[in-house]
C-alpha positions in Angstrom: 7.4 1.5 -9.8 6.3 4.9 -8.6 8.0 7.9 -6.9 7.8 9.1 -3.3 9.2 12.6 -3.9 8.0 14.3 -0.7 9.3 11.4 1.4 12.8 11.8 -0.1 12.7 15.5 0.4 11.8 15.0 4.1 14.4 12.2 4.7 16.3 13.0 7.9 13.7 15.5 9.1 11.1 15.2 11.9 8.2 15.1 9.4 9.6 12.2 7.4 7.0 9.7 8.5 4.2 12.2 7.8 5.5 12.9 4.3 6.0 9.2 3.7 2.4 8.3 4.7 1.0 11.2 2.6 3.1 10.1 -0.4 2.1 6.5 -0.1 -1.6 7.2 0.3 -1.5 9.3 -2.9 -0.1 6.4 -4.9 -2.5 4.9 -7.4 -3.7 1.7 -5.7 -3.1 -0.4 -8.8 0.6 0.3 -8.5 0.8 -1.6 -5.2 1.0 -5.5 -5.2 -2.2 -5.8 -3.2 -3.9 -8.2 -5.6 -1.3 -10.8 -4.6 -2.0 -10.0 -0.9 -5.7 -10.9 -1.1 -6.9 -13.7 1.3 -10.6 -13.4 1.1 -11.6 -11.3 -1.9 -11.2 -11.9 -5.6 -10.0 -8.5 -6.6 -8.9 -5.3 -4.9 -11.5 -2.6 -4.5 -10.7 0.9 -5.6 -12.3 2.3 -2.4 -8.9 3.3 -1.0 -6.5 2.0 1.6 -4.7 2.9 4.8 -1.2 2.2 6.0 0.7 1.7 9.2 4.5 2.2 9.2 6.1 -0.9 10.8 9.8 -0.3 10.3 12.2 2.2 8.6 15.9 1.5 7.8 18.3 2.7 5.2 21.6 2.1 3.4 23.8 4.5 1.5 21.5 4.6 -1.6 18.0 3.5 -0.4 15.4 3.8 2.3 13.6 0.6 3.3 10.1 0.9 4.7 7.9 -2.0 5.9 4.3 -1.0 5.9 1.1 -2.8 6.9 -1.7 -2.0 4.4 -5.4 -2.2 5.1 -7.6 -2.3 2.0 -10.8 -3.7 0.7 -11.2 -6.8 -1.4 -14.3 -7.5 -3.4 -15.9 -10.9 -3.5 -17.3 -11.5 -7.0 -20.8 -12.7 -7.4 -24.0 -12.1 -9.3 -25.0 -9.0 -7.3 -28.6 -9.6 -8.2 -31.3 -7.4 -6.8 -32.6 -10.2 -4.6 -29.1 -11.4 -3.4 -29.3 -11.6 0.4 -25.7 -10.5 0.8 -25.2 -7.3 -1.3 -22.2 -6.2 0.7 -19.4 -7.9 -1.2 -16.4 -6.0 0.3 -14.0 -7.6 2.8 -11.3 -6.0 4.9 -7.9 -7.2 3.8 -4.4 -6.8 5.3 -0.9 -7.4 3.9 2.7 -6.3 4.6 4.7 -4.6 1.9 8.4 -3.8 1.8 9.1 -0.5 0.0 12.5 0.3 -1.3 13.0 4.0 -2.1 16.0 5.1 -4.1 17.4 8.1 -2.2 18.6 9.8 -5.4 15.6 9.8 -7.7 12.7 8.7 -5.4 11.9 5.6 -7.6 10.1 3.1 -5.3 9.6 -0.6 -5.6 7.0 -2.3 -3.6 7.1 -6.0 -2.7 4.6 -8.2 -1.0 6.0 -9.7 2.2 3.1 -11.3 4.0 -0.6 -11.8 3.4 
């Protein structure tokens, strides 16, 4: 769980999506369930990620945001000096559902699709 404080502060305003994206991109990548979303790699690279907001809805106490996440997965190997394929990063994509508590900004991320 993590907090998206700026997104909550901007809820209902024109700049909500900008604040949301900024908050999400500042979340520690290890707090997102990206490892479960890998399709090609063996582990999530810490090289960063990017998002695309797919859908936003809300209820009385929560905001629900569906995001597409683009990130790098690493393919494990020996990485020997004479390895003919030293680039071991693959581009990965998955869809996450974020549930943001409107009162305290606590956010839960759930993997929807790989």
